[in-house]
C-alpha positions as CSV (number, residue, x, y, z in Angstrom):
1,X,132.2,112.3,112.1
2,X,129.5,113.7,110.2
3,X,129.5,114.7,106.1
4,X,125.9,116.6,107.1
5,X,124.6,115.0,104.3
6,X,120.7,113.0,104.8
7,X,120.8,109.5,104.4
8,X,119.0,107.8,101.4
9,X,115.9,105.6,102.2
10,X,116.3,102.6,100.6
11,X,114.4,102.1,97.5
12,X,112.2,98.8,97.7
13,X,113.1,97.7,94.1
14,X,109.2,94.8,94.4
15,X,110.3,92.5,91.4
16,X,111.8,89.5,92.2
17,X,113.7,86.7,90.6
18,X,111.6,83.6,89.2
19,X,107.8,85.2,91.2
20,X,106.1,87.6,88.8
21,X,103.8,89.9,90.5
22,X,102.0,92.7,89.3
23,X,103.5,96.3,88.4
24,X,101.3,99.3,86.8
25,X,102.7,100.9,83.6
26,X,102.2,104.2,82.4
27,X,101.2,104.9,78.2
28,X,101.0,107.6,76.1
29,X,97.7,109.2,76.0
30,X,95.1,106.1,73.8
31,X,97.6,103.5,73.3
32,X,97.4,101.3,76.3
33,X,95.8,98.9,73.2
34,X,99.0,99.1,71.3
35,X,100.9,98.7,74.0
36,X,99.5,95.4,75.3
37,X,99.7,93.8,71.7
38,X,103.6,94.8,71.7
39,X,104.3,93.3,74.7
40,X,102.3,90.1,73.9
41,X,104.2,89.8,70.9
42,X,107.5,90.1,73.5
43,X,105.6,86.7,75.3
44,X,105.0,89.4,78.8
45,X,101.7,89.0,80.2
46,X,99.9,91.8,80.5
47,X,96.5,93.1,80.9
48,X,94.1,96.3,80.5
49,X,90.7,95.7,82.0
50,X,88.7,97.2,78.6
51,X,84.5,98.5,79.5
52,X,82.4,97.6,76.1
53,X,79.8,100.2,74.8
54,X,77.2,100.2,72.3
55,X,76.5,103.0,70.6
56,X,72.7,103.0,69.0
57,X,72.2,105.2,65.9
58,X,69.0,104.5,62.9
59,X,70.6,102.7,60.2
60,X,73.9,101.0,62.6
61,X,75.3,99.7,65.7
62,X,78.9,99.9,66.5
63,X,80.5,98.4,69.2
64,X,83.3,99.4,71.5
65,X,85.8,99.3,74.2
66,X,87.5,101.9,76.0
67,X,90.2,101.1,79.1
68,X,89.1,101.4,83.1
69,X,91.4,103.1,83.7
70,X,93.0,105.9,81.5
71,X,96.9,105.6,80.5
72,X,97.3,102.3,82.7
73,X,97.9,98.9,81.7
74,X,98.9,96.1,84.1
75,X,101.8,93.9,83.3
76,X,103.0,90.7,85.2
77,X,106.7,90.2,85.2
78,X,110.0,88.5,86.7
79,X,112.8,91.5,87.2
80,X,114.3,89.9,83.6
81,X,111.2,91.3,82.3
82,X,111.3,94.9,83.9
83,X,113.8,96.6,80.9
84,X,111.9,95.4,78.0
85,X,108.9,96.7,79.5
86,X,110.3,100.1,79.3
87,X,111.9,99.6,76.1
88,X,108.3,99.2,74.7
89,X,106.9,101.9,72.5
90,X,105.2,104.4,74.3
91,X,106.0,103.2,77.3
92,X,106.4,106.3,80.3
93,X,107.4,104.6,83.1
94,X,106.6,102.2,86.2
95,X,104.2,103.1,88.5
96,X,105.8,104.5,91.4
97,X,105.1,105.9,95.1
98,X,108.6,107.7,96.7
99,X,110.2,106.5,94.6
100,X,109.8,102.5,94.9
101,X,108.3,100.5,92.3
102,X,103.9,99.6,93.0
103,X,103.0,96.1,93.3
104,X,99.4,95.0,92.9
105,X,97.7,92.5,94.0
106,X,96.2,89.6,92.7
107,X,93.4,89.9,94.6
108,X,92.7,93.8,92.6
109,X,93.7,92.0,88.8
110,X,90.6,89.8,89.7
111,X,88.1,92.5,91.3
112,X,89.1,94.2,88.2
113,X,88.2,91.4,85.6
114,X,84.8,91.0,87.6
115,X,83.6,94.3,87.3
116,X,84.7,94.7,84.2
117,X,83.0,91.1,83.3
118,X,80.0,92.5,84.5
119,X,78.9,96.0,84.6
120,X,80.0,99.0,82.3
121,X,78.3,101.9,83.7
122,X,81.6,102.1,86.0
123,X,83.4,105.1,86.4
124,X,86.5,105.7,87.2
125,X,88.2,108.7,89.4
126,X,90.8,109.0,91.9
127,X,90.5,108.1,95.6
128,X,89.2,110.7,98.0
129,X,89.3,110.0,101.5
130,X,85.1,110.0,102.3
131,X,84.1,108.1,105.2
132,X,81.5,105.3,105.2
133,X,80.0,102.2,106.2
134,X,82.6,98.6,105.2
135,X,79.7,97.3,103.4
136,X,80.6,93.7,101.1
137,X,78.3,92.6,97.9
138,X,76.7,89.1,98.8
139,X,75.3,88.0,95.3
140,X,76.4,88.3,91.9
141,X,79.6,88.2,90.5
142,X,80.8,90.6,92.3
143,X,80.0,88.4,96.1
144,X,83.0,89.0,98.4
145,X,83.8,92.1,97.7
146,X,84.7,94.4,100.0
147,X,84.7,97.7,100.4
148,X,82.5,101.1,101.8
149,X,79.2,102.8,100.7
150,X,79.2,105.5,100.2
151,X,75.6,106.9,100.1
152,X,72.2,105.8,100.3
153,X,69.9,108.0,97.4
154,X,66.6,105.6,97.1
155,X,69.9,102.9,95.7
156,X,73.1,102.2,97.2
157,X,76.5,103.2,95.8
158,X,79.5,100.8,96.5
159,X,82.7,102.2,96.4
160,X,85.2,99.5,95.9
161,X,88.9,100.7,96.6
162,X,91.4,100.1,94.8
163,X,95.1,101.1,96.9
164,X,97.6,100.1,95.5
165,X,96.5,101.5,92.3
166,X,95.1,104.0,93.4
167,X,91.8,104.8,92.7
168,X,88.3,103.6,92.9
169,X,85.1,102.2,91.8
170,X,81.5,103.4,92.1
171,X,79.1,101.5,91.1
172,X,75.3,101.0,91.9
173,X,73.6,98.1,93.7
174,X,70.9,97.2,94.8
175,X,70.6,96.8,98.7
176,X,69.4,93.4,98.8
177,X,72.8,92.9,97.5
178,X,75.0,94.5,100.4
179,X,75.1,93.4,103.5
180,X,76.7,95.8,106.3
181,X,80.9,94.8,107.5
182,X,81.6,94.8,111.7
183,X,84.2,96.8,112.7
184,X,86.5,92.7,112.3
185,X,85.5,91.9,109.0
186,X,86.2,95.4,107.5
187,X,89.9,95.8,106.0
188,X,89.5,99.9,105.9
189,X,88.9,100.5,109.3
């Protein structure tokens, strides 16, 4: 006998009792550094990729840091720390997809560390699906990074997709630092 109710899709938690995994939390705007500080005081591993800028005036030079992605902080947690993260001031919740927590791969965290360590002119934007050839960076700190080539306008604009985070990063890479990938080599096909 059918009750007429649709079956409820089981949600995947992806939190583990012992294994630490990376997740994304939403924060109130311009409170990312504060949230990271509070999480670290609780003993929770939190990462906030920061871009460093320098402003020069005639009598003054000011250095400042801004988040690579506004309102996002990355946490490396187990199931026991989940509630502690949610109880932190200015944390709105975890990034989810269809009710499931979005786990961020370690490679994507390392890629963000490389991006903020080498490039200061990176622009983050929401993912859009544009055609492009798969390429790999073959020199510099970003060696081995794979992505899609957007266009060539004297220089090459290199597009890096972070699929589980839902963001793209554009940066100008010299032509000699890129190589094209075949269909078998690319994970974007």
